[in-house]
C-alpha positions in Angstrom: 79.5 75.7 94.7 83.2 76.6 93.5 84.8 80.0 95.1 85.7 82.6 92.5 88.7 83.1 90.9 89.1 86.8 91.7 86.8 88.5 94.7 87.0 91.9 94.8 85.3 93.9 97.4 84.4 98.0 97.7 87.9 98.7 95.6 88.8 102.3 95.2 92.4 103.2 93.8 93.6 107.0 93.1 97.2 107.5 91.4 99.3 109.5 93.3 99.0 113.2 92.1 95.6 113.0 91.2 92.5 114.4 92.6 90.1 111.8 91.0 90.3 108.9 91.4 90.5 105.7 89.1 88.5 103.4 90.2 85.8 104.3 92.7 84.2 101.2 95.0 84.3 98.2 92.8 82.7 95.2 93.1 83.2 91.8 90.7 84.0 88.5 91.1 85.2 86.2 88.3 84.3 82.4 88.6 86.5 79.1 87.3 86.3 78.8 84.1 84.5 82.2 82.9 85.7 84.5 80.4 85.1 87.9 81.1 85.0 90.8 78.7 85.3 94.6 80.4 84.9 97.4 78.1 84.1 101.0 79.1 85.5 104.5 77.3 88.7 105.2 76.7 90.1 106.4 80.7 87.3 105.0 82.1 89.6 102.7 85.0 89.8 99.3 82.9 93.5 99.0 82.9 93.4 100.3 86.2 91.3 97.3 87.3 93.3 94.4 85.4 96.5 95.7 87.5 94.7 95.6 90.5 94.0 91.8 89.6 97.3 91.1 88.7 98.9 92.5 91.8 100.8 95.4 90.7 98.9 97.7 92.2 99.6 99.2 94.3 103.2 98.6 94.8 104.2 99.0 91.1 101.8 102.0 90.9 102.1 104.7 93.7 98.8 105.7 94.9 96.2 104.8 97.6 94.5 101.6 97.7 91.1 100.7 99.5 89.4 97.8 99.4 90.2 93.9 98.8 91.6 92.3 95.7 91.7 88.0 96.3 92.9 86.1 93.8 92.1 82.3 94.7 91.7 83.7 98.1 95.2 84.9 97.9 95.0 88.8 99.2 97.1 90.7 96.5 98.7 93.2 99.2 100.6 90.4 100.8 102.4 89.7 97.5 105.1 91.9 95.7 104.7 93.1 92.0 104.8 89.9 89.9 104.0 87.8 93.1 101.3 86.3 91.8 102.8 85.5 87.9 102.4 82.0 88.5 99.2 82.5 89.4 97.8 85.2 87.6 99.4 86.0 83.8 98.8 89.7 82.2 99.4 90.9 79.1 99.7 94.9 79.0 97.9 97.2 76.5 101.7 98.0 75.3 103.1 94.7 74.6 106.8 96.1 74.9 106.3 97.3 78.3 107.1 93.3 79.5 109.7 92.5 76.9 112.4 92.0 78.0 115.1 90.1 76.6 116.3 90.1 73.1 115.4 87.2 71.3 111.5 85.6 70.7 112.3 82.4 71.9 113.9 83.9 75.5 111.4 86.1 75.8 108.5 83.2 75.8 110.6 81.0 77.9 111.6 83.5 80.7 108.5 83.0 82.6 108.9 79.0 83.0 112.7 79.3 83.6 111.7 81.6 86.6 109.5 78.6 88.0 112.3 76.7 87.7 111.0 73.9 85.2 113.3 71.3 84.0 114.9 72.5 80.0 112.6 70.0 78.6 109.1 71.2 79.9 110.1 75.0 79.1 110.9 74.1 75.5 107.8 72.1 75.3 105.8 75.4 76.4 107.7 77.6 74.5 106.4 75.8 71.5 103.0 75.2 72.5 102.9 79.1 73.3 104.4 80.3 69.9 101.9 77.8 68.0 99.0 78.9 69.5 99.6 82.6 69.0 100.8 81.9 65.1 104.3 82.9 65.6 106.1 79.3 65.5 108.1 81.3 62.6 109.3 84.3 65.0 111.4 81.8 67.3 114.5 82.6 66.4 114.1 86.5 65.5 115.5 89.3 67.9 113.0 91.4 69.4 113.7 94.9 68.3 113.0 93.6 64.6 109.3 92.7 65.2 106.1 94.7 64.2 103.7 96.0 66.9 101.6 92.9 66.1 104.4 90.4 66.1 105.2 92.1 69.5 101.8 91.6 70.7 101.7 87.7 70.2 104.8 87.3 71.7 103.7 88.9 75.1 100.9 86.6 74.7 102.8 83.7 73.8 104.8 84.6 77.2 101.6 84.5 79.3 100.4 81.0 77.9 104.0 79.5 78.6 103.4 79.9 82.0 99.9 78.4 82.0 98.3 80.5 84.4 95.1 79.7 85.9 94.1 83.4 85.3 95.2 85.4 82.4 94.2 88.9 82.0 94.7 90.6 79.0 94.6 94.4 77.8 93.3 95.2 74.5 95.3 91.9 73.3 93.9 92.4 69.7 94.4 96.3 69.4 97.6 95.5 66.4 96.5 92.0 65.6 95.4 91.6 61.8 92.2 90.3 61.4 93.4 86.6 61.1 95.1 86.6 64.2 93.1 87.9 66.0 90.5 85.4 65.1 93.3 83.0 65.8 94.3 84.1 68.9 90.5 84.5 70.5 89.9 81.1 69.0 93.2 79.6 71.2 92.1 81.4 73.9 88.3 80.0 74.0 89.6 76.2 73.7 92.3 76.6 76.5 89.6 77.7 78.9 87.6 74.9 77.6 90.4 72.4 78.1 92.2 73.6 80.8 91.2 74.9 84.3 91.0 78.6 83.1 89.2 81.8 83.8 89.8 85.0 81.3 89.6 88.6 81.4 89.4 90.6 78.4 89.4 94.6 78.5 88.7 95.6 74.9 86.9 98.0 72.7 86.5 95.9 69.5 83.6 93.9 70.6 82.1 92.2 67.8 84.7 89.0 67.9 84.4 88.6 71.5 81.1 88.6 72.1 80.3 85.3 70.8 82.4 83.8 73.4 82.6 85.8 76.4 80.2 84.6 79.5 79.8 88.5 81.1 80.1 91.6 79.3 81.2 94.4 82.3 81.0 98.3 81.4 83.1 100.6 83.0 82.4 104.4 83.1 84.7 106.9 85.6 86.1 104.1 87.8 82.8 102.6 88.5 81.0 99.4 87.4 78.1 100.6 85.3 76.4 96.8 84.0 77.1 93.7 84.6 75.5 91.5 82.0 75.0 88.7 79.4 76.7 89.2 76.2 73.5 88.4 74.6 71.6 91.0 76.4 74.2 93.6 75.2 74.2 92.2 71.2 70.4 93.5 71.1 71.7 97.2 71.3 74.9 96.3 69.8 76.0 99.1 66.5 78.3 97.2 64.4 81.5 99.6 63.8 80.7 100.6 60.1 77.4 101.7 61.8 78.8 103.4 64.3 78.5 107.2 62.6 75.8 109.1 61.0 75.4 108.6 57.4 76.6 111.5 56.3 79.7 110.6 58.0 80.7 107.9 55.5 82.7 109.0 52.8 83.9 106.1 51.1 82.7 104.6 47.9 80.3 101.9 49.6 77.3 102.0 48.8 77.8 103.8 46.1 77.6 107.2 47.7 80.6 109.6 48.6 80.6 112.5 50.8 84.6 113.2 49.9 85.5 116.1 47.6 86.9 115.0 44.5 90.9 115.5 44.5 91.2 119.1 43.5 93.5 118.7 40.5 95.2 115.3 38.7 98.6 116.0 39.7 99.7 113.5 43.1 100.3 115.2 46.6 102.3 112.2 47.2 104.2 109.8 44.9 106.4 106.4 45.5 108.3 105.1 42.9 109.8 101.8 43.1 110.3 101.7 46.7 113.1 99.0 48.4 113.9 99.1 52.2 115.1 96.7 54.3 117.4 96.4 57.0 120.5 93.9 57.8 118.4 91.1 57.2 116.8 91.7 53.7 114.6 93.7 52.3 111.3 95.0 54.2 109.5 96.0 51.2 110.2 96.1 47.6 109.1 97.0 44.6 106.4 99.4 45.8 104.9 102.6 43.5 101.3 104.6 43.9 100.4 107.7 43.6 97.9 109.4 46.0 95.8 112.6 45.6 94.4 115.6 48.0 91.6 114.8 49.2 92.0 111.1 50.0 91.7 109.2 53.2 93.8 105.7 52.1 93.7 102.6 54.2 96.8 101.0 54.8 96.3 97.2 55.4 97.6 94.1 55.8 99.2 91.3 58.4 101.8 91.6 60.9 105.1 91.9 59.8 103.8 93.3 56.2 105.5 96.2 56.3 103.2 98.5 57.0 105.1 100.5 59.8 108.4 100.4 57.6 106.4 102.0 54.7 105.3 105.2 56.9 108.3 105.8 58.6 110.3 105.6 55.1 107.6 108.2 53.9 108.9 110.5 56.5 112.5 109.6 55.9 112.9 107.5 59.4 114.0 104.9 57.4 116.3 105.3 54.5 115.3 103.5 51.1 117.7 101.1 49.5 116.3 101.9 46.1 113.2 104.1 44.9 112.0 107.8 45.3 109.4 109.4 47.4 108.2 112.5 45.8 105.9 115.4 47.4 104.1 117.2 44.4 106.0 116.2 42.2 109.3 117.1 43.4 112.0 114.4 44.6 112.3 115.0 48.6 114.3 111.0 49.1 117.6 112.7 50.5 115.9 115.4 52.6 115.6 115.0 56.2 113.2 114.1 58.7 112.7 117.9 60.1 112.0 119.3 56.7 109.9 116.3 55.4 107.9 117.2 58.8 106.7 120.5 57.6 104.4 118.9 55.4 103.9 115.2 56.6 102.8 114.9 59.9 103.2 111.2 61.6 101.8 109.6 64.7 103.6 106.4 66.0 102.3 103.2 66.3 103.2 103.2 69.9 102.5 106.8 71.1 105.2 106.1 74.5 107.6 106.6 71.6 106.5 110.1 70.7 106.1 111.7 74.1 109.1 113.8 75.6 107.6 116.7 77.8 106.3 117.3 81.0 102.9 118.4 80.7 100.0 117.4 78.3 100.2 120.8 76.7 103.5 121.2 76.0 103.5 118.1 74.4 100.6 119.4 72.1 102.2 122.2 71.7 105.9 120.6 70.9 105.6 120.3 66.7 104.5 123.4 66.2 107.3 125.1 68.1 109.4 124.0 65.4 107.1 123.2 62.5 104.8 126.1 62.2 104.6 129.9 62.1 101.8 131.0 63.8 102.5 133.2 66.8 103.0 131.8 70.3 99.3 133.0 71.3 97.8 131.6 68.3 99.3 128.5 68.7 98.1 128.2 72.3 94.2 128.8 71.4 94.5 125.9 68.6 96.2 123.4 71.0 93.6 124.4 73.5 90.6 124.2 71.1 92.3 120.7 70.3 92.5 119.5 73.5 89.2 120.2 74.7 87.8 118.5 71.3 89.8 115.0 72.3 88.7 115.6 75.3 92.3 115.8 77.0 92.1 119.3 78.3 91.4 118.7 81.8 94.4 116.9 81.8 96.4 119.7 80.3 99.1 120.1 83.3 99.1 116.3 83.9 102.5 114.1 82.4 101.1 112.7 79.4 102.5 109.2 80.6 100.2 109.1 83.5 97.3 109.0 80.5 95.9 105.8 79.2 96.8 104.2 76.1 93.9 105.8 74.1 94.6 109.6 75.3 98.2 108.9 74.4 97.2 108.3 71.0 94.9 111.2 70.9 97.3 113.4 72.1 100.3 112.4 69.5 97.3 113.2 67.2 96.5 116.7 68.8 100.2 117.5 68.8 100.0 116.9 64.8 96.8 118.3 63.9 98.4 121.8 65.7 100.5 122.4 63.0 98.2 122.1 60.3 100.7 119.4 58.0 99.0 118.6 54.5 99.8 114.8 54.8 98.5 113.2 57.8 100.3 109.5 58.5 98.6 107.5 61.2 99.7 104.5 62.4 97.1 102.6 63.7 95.1 105.5 65.3 92.6 103.5 66.1 94.0 101.9 68.9 92.4 102.2 72.1 89.4 104.7 70.9 86.2 103.8 72.3 83.0 105.0 69.6 82.3 108.1 71.2 86.3 109.0 70.4 86.4 107.1 67.0 83.9 109.3 66.0 86.0 113.0 67.0 89.0 110.7 65.0 86.9 110.5 62.0 85.4 113.7 62.1 89.1 115.6 62.2 89.9 113.3 59.4 86.9 114.1 57.2 87.9 118.1 57.8 91.1 117.4 56.7 90.0 115.9 53.6 87.8 118.5 53.1 90.7 120.9 53.1 92.5 119.1 50.3 94.5 117.0 52.9 95.9 113.3 52.7 95.5 110.7 55.0 97.1 107.3 55.3 95.7 105.6 57.8 97.2 102.2 58.8 94.6 99.9 60.4 93.2 96.5 60.6 89.9 97.4 60.4 87.7 96.5 57.1 84.4 97.8 58.0 85.9 101.3 58.7 87.8 101.5 55.6 85.0 100.6 53.4 82.8 103.1 55.1 85.5 106.0 55.5 88.4 105.5 53.5 88.7 106.2 49.3 91.1 104.2 48.4 93.1 100.9 50.2 97.0 100.2 50.1 97.4 96.4 50.9 101.0 94.9 51.7 102.0 91.2 51.7 105.3 90.0 52.8 107.0 93.8 51.7 104.6 93.9 48.2 101.8 95.8 47.4 99.2 93.4 46.0 96.4 95.6 46.1 96.1 99.5 45.2 92.8 100.4 44.3 89.6 102.0 45.8 87.6 99.8 48.1 85.2 98.0 46.0 88.3 96.9 43.9 90.5 96.1 47.0 87.3 93.9 48.5 87.2 92.4 44.4 90.5 91.8 44.8 91.2 90.8 48.4 88.2 88.2 48.1 90.0 87.0 44.4 93.6 86.4 47.1 91.4 84.6 49.4 92.2 86.8 52.3 88.0 86.7 53.1 89.4 88.1 57.0 89.7 91.6 55.4 86.4 92.0 53.8 83.8 93.9 55.5 81.2 92.4 57.4 78.7 91.6 54.5 80.7 91.5 51.9 79.7 88.0 50.3 81.6 87.2 47.5 79.4 84.9 45.0 80.7 81.8 43.6 80.8 80.4 40.4 80.2 77.0 39.9 83.4 76.3 39.2 84.6 77.8 42.6 86.1 80.9 41.4 84.5 84.2 42.9 82.8 86.7 41.1 83.5 90.5 41.8 80.7 91.9 43.6 79.8 95.6 44.3 
């Protein structure tokens, strides 16, 4: 019998400054050619485990490590951080954390160059890796101009270009659009069948992974609680659309809506002929829409379609070349970010760009300090209540940078909710959230809508948009091609051939001439 690619025996690890171990007596083996998926609640130790497998713990992350981790028989303690890079390729939760050059082609070539490969082979590997993740058109782009999803593609490509024997991916589809998610998973599955390649994926979004997974490992509080075949899990798996009680659904899917109708006919937020660009051209053009109190709106589209640029322009972080932004009928296009932020609360796609303070409590309180008129005592009470609600209170005095990605995302949401802006603008708030935390997020958005607030949520989850949003804004290459209620949006996306964005179970009828019928 072939020796395991990964052998973990009695592994424990406690980060410096923490009293609670992130990993507690973990035993695990990964066999040659195996596709292993690891899941579990946010903060359960999944990312810590794969950092151990890749050899970055204990040397790049200070703490106490006990037990044994071997990769192809090599003890990871015998190698410095990154010393196993020719064997193990790691794609981290935050792709920006591992991008170190200025141009896409240089980034993907960086690993093979450090292995001293001939220039011809390096070029072949760069072409192969970029094609594999559908990013060939990004080859000559500057890294800083890429969207979050595009950066994630490049990070995956940079690992594939190394052609390691073990690929470890920490939430690789978190910021990818549905089409790219499908393409990347298909490539990974094909590569491990064609090459001597083993794959470990850490992920919350399991519906697309289960069909190609050999084993599913579940973690809880630093321990492995289940290790089973995915078929056993599918019997109890609840798709995202059904993960909440029926009364929580407030889209117009199914013909019912629990969201209050807009309290007034006047829009709370309007965009007129918005055009936004950078040095190399327009990113958004001719964007027009009106949004009303009590709405939760999904902003959807492919990676690089302009979603993050749109929400940044609404808050004034990016200045438009043309057009206007109106709040309750008043033109705010010329107002500074600090003034708009009183009425609009934005959480960034990458929460690390939004963390400044030394403790979780200070971070959660920071926007309220500048933007709220509440007395200090009331602010503290509100913040602590929200930290408890979003299961962050135990980290109150911890440095926010020590939290998991999902915990950081919830922390930035708490910091915005604490000062109660009328408009919430959330860029990929679902990243890193397990089912329980997703429930907490959506309950908060429902309450916000019930109080007459507006939420714009950038997301790539058609099922969730179908169940929990009133309308959809869909961007394609910087153009707003769909602006409609969810049912009409699905019909239009079906007509446009964007089936990957349709929710599960939405199957447009086909006429004899091949055209799609509109269906509800």
